C-alpha positions in Angstrom: 0.0 0.0 0.0 2.8 2.4 0.9 4.6 1.6 -2.4 1.5 2.7 -4.4 1.3 5.9 -2.4 5.0 6.6 -3.2 4.4 6.1 -7.0 1.3 8.3 -6.9 3.3 11.1 -5.2 6.1 10.8 -7.8 3.6 10.9 -10.7 1.8 13.9 -9.2 5.2 15.6 -8.8 6.2 15.0 -12.4 2.8 16.3 -13.7 3.1 19.5 -11.6 6.7 20.0 -12.8 5.6 19.5 -16.4 2.9 22.0 -16.1 5.3 24.5 -14.5 7.8 24.0 -17.4 5.1 24.4 -20.0 3.7 27.5 -18.4 7.2 29.0 -18.2 7.9 28.2 -21.8 4.6 29.7 -23.0 5.2 32.9 -21.0 8.7 33.2 -22.5 7.4 32.7 -26.1 4.7 35.3 -25.5 7.2 37.7 -24.1 9.4 37.2 -27.1 6.5 37.7 -29.5 5.4 40.8 -27.5 8.9 42.3 -27.7 8.9 41.6 -31.5 5.5 43.2 -32.1 6.0 46.2 -29.8 9.5 47.2 -30.3 11.5 49.0 -27.5 10.1 52.0 -25.7 13.1 52.6 -23.4 15.8 50.1 -24.6 18.1 51.0 -21.7 15.3 50.1 -19.2 14.0 47.0 -21.0 10.5 48.4 -21.4 8.4 48.1 -24.6 5.8 50.3 -26.2 2.4 49.1 -27.6 2.4 48.3 -31.3 1.7 51.2 -33.7 -1.8 51.4 -35.1 -2.3 49.7 -38.5 -2.1 51.9 -41.5 -5.6 52.8 -42.8 -6.8 52.2 -46.4 -5.3 54.3 -49.2 -7.3 57.5 -49.8 -9.2 57.3 -53.1 -8.4 59.9 -55.7 -10.5 63.1 -55.7 -13.7 62.9 -57.6 -12.5 65.4 -60.2 -9.5 63.0 -60.9 -11.7 60.0 -62.0 -10.6 58.0 -65.0 -12.2 59.2 -68.3 -13.9 62.2 -66.8 -14.6 64.8 -69.5 -14.6 68.6 -68.9 -15.1 72.0 -70.6 -12.9 75.0 -70.0 -12.9 78.7 -71.0 -10.3 81.4 -70.5 -9.9 85.2 -70.9 -6.6 87.0 -70.5 -3.8 89.0 -72.1 -1.2 88.4 -74.7 2.4 89.6 -74.2 4.1 89.6 -77.6 7.8 88.7 -78.1 10.3 91.4 -78.6 12.3 89.9 -81.4 13.5 92.0 -84.3 11.9 89.6 -86.8 8.8 89.4 -84.6 6.6 91.8 -82.7 9.0 94.3 -81.4 7.2 97.5 -80.4 3.8 95.9 -80.3 1.6 96.5 -77.3 0.0 93.7 -75.2 -3.4 92.6 -76.4 -6.1 90.2 -75.5 -6.4 86.4 -75.6 -9.0 83.7 -75.1 -9.3 79.9 -75.0 -12.2 77.5 -75.4 -11.8 73.7 -75.2 -12.8 70.3 -74.1 -10.7 67.6 -72.5 -10.7 64.3 -70.6 -8.9 63.2 -67.4 -7.6 59.9 -68.7 -5.9 59.2 -65.4 -5.4 61.0 -62.0 -2.2 62.5 -63.3 -2.7 63.0 -67.0 -5.3 64.8 -69.2 -5.8 65.5 -72.9 -7.1 68.8 -74.1 -8.4 70.1 -77.5 -8.3 73.9 -77.6 -9.6 76.7 -79.9 -8.3 80.1 -79.0 -7.0 83.4 -80.2 -4.6 86.3 -79.3 -3.7 89.6 -80.9 -1.5 92.7 -80.5 -1.3 96.2 -82.1 1.3 98.8 -82.8 -0.5 101.9 -83.9 -2.3 101.0 -87.1 -0.4 97.7 -87.4 -2.1 94.6 -86.2 -1.2 90.9 -85.7 -3.7 88.2 -84.8 -3.3 84.4 -84.3 -6.0 81.7 -83.9 -4.5 78.4 -82.6 -6.3 75.1 -83.0 -4.3 72.6 -80.9 -4.3 69.3 -79.2 -2.1 68.7 -76.1 -1.6 67.0 -72.8 -1.2 68.0 -69.2 0.8 66.3 -66.4 -1.1 67.0 -63.1 -0.2 66.7 -59.4 -3.5 65.3 -58.0 -5.0 67.1 -55.0 -8.6 67.5 -53.7 -8.4 71.3 -53.8 -5.3 72.8 -55.7 -3.8 70.9 -58.7 -0.7 72.4 -60.4 0.2 71.1 -63.8 2.4 71.5 -66.9 1.4 70.9 -70.4 2.4 71.0 -74.1 0.7 70.7 -77.4 0.8 71.1 -81.2 -1.6 72.2 -83.9 -2.5 74.6 -86.7 -2.1 78.4 -86.2 -4.1 80.7 -88.5 -2.3 84.0 -88.6 -2.9 87.4 -90.1 -0.7 90.5 -90.2 -1.4 94.1 -91.3 1.5 96.5 -91.4 1.9 99.8 -93.1 4.9 100.4 -95.5 8.2 100.9 -93.8 11.9 100.7 -94.2 11.8 96.8 -94.4 8.7 96.1 -96.4 6.3 97.9 -98.8 3.4 97.0 -96.5 1.9 93.6 -95.5 -1.7 92.6 -95.5 -1.6 88.8 -95.6 -2.7 85.6 -93.9 -1.0 82.2 -93.3 -1.7 78.8 -91.9 1.2 77.0 -90.2 2.1 74.3 -87.6 3.0 75.6 -84.2 3.1 74.6 -80.6 3.0 75.7 -77.0 4.1 75.0 -73.5 1.9 75.7 -70.5 1.9 75.9 -66.7 -1.1 76.4 -64.5 -3.2 75.4 -61.6 -6.9 74.4 -60.9 -8.5 75.6 -57.7 -11.4 73.2 -57.2 -14.5 74.8 -55.7 -16.4 71.5 -55.7 -15.9 68.1 -57.5 -17.2 69.6 -60.8 -16.1 73.3 -60.9 -12.6 74.8 -60.7 -11.1 78.2 -61.1 -8.2 78.0 -63.5 -5.1 80.1 -64.0 -2.8 79.3 -66.9 0.3 80.7 -68.5 1.1 79.5 -72.1 3.9 80.3 -74.5 3.1 79.9 -78.2 5.7 79.3 -81.0 4.7 80.0 -84.5 6.6 81.6 -87.4 4.4 82.2 -90.5 5.6 83.6 -93.8 3.8 86.7 -95.2 4.1 88.4 -98.5 4.4 92.2 -98.8 2.8 94.2 -101.6 6.0 93.9 -103.8 5.9 90.1 -103.6 8.7 89.5 -101.1 8.3 86.9 -98.4 9.0 87.7 -94.7 9.1 85.1 -91.9 7.6 86.8 -88.8 7.7 85.4 -85.3 4.2 85.7 -83.9 4.8 83.9 -80.6 4.5 85.1 -77.1 3.0 84.6 -73.7 -0.7 84.4 -72.8 -1.8 84.7 -69.2 -5.4 83.5 -68.8 -8.0 83.2 -66.0 -11.0 81.0 -66.4 -13.1 78.0 -65.3 -13.0 74.2 -65.8 -16.3 72.4 -65.5 -16.5 68.6 -65.3 -19.4 66.9 -67.0 
């Protein structure tokens, strides 16, 4: 009888020892996992901070940056002519306008088709250009203010009227030529469909005109336009 009691005591002791070892190992593993997850708060004191919150879901693009969203735009502004000797030296600043449609083909890129015009005068002399262009814009997406840069090519319909002078016998001619532009601007979105727009654009075009004696003259009719307008998404 005593022998059975001894073996029972030994078995109970072994079970308790096993439970103690298992609990100690589990606590050690949990501590290691906790240290791995939390990272040190005060490494020199061996204390650990709670884990950082999980990063939230990515913010969706603003509604005006949706794929394939079409829009209409219109501008009014001023034209600052170039000061080249074979261009518009001495001409005063004039007016400009733009009308067009486009599409936001991605949050960072849009395609525009534009019809516009600009003009300048120097006394009775007058130069006018009507660009018909297609271009693209690279945009920095933002819910409220979106700066961008752009470029485009197209047909430029030009006219020049100049009185006789030391260079020519007088020009009253028109021309159609290929030209291009670079632009920089920003949209200030008032709501997901309407934005105020400011845009500066430099045009390059050099048509050839004929004076009254039949001589040809290449004239630089490029320059800056600075426009203020609206962009309205459909």
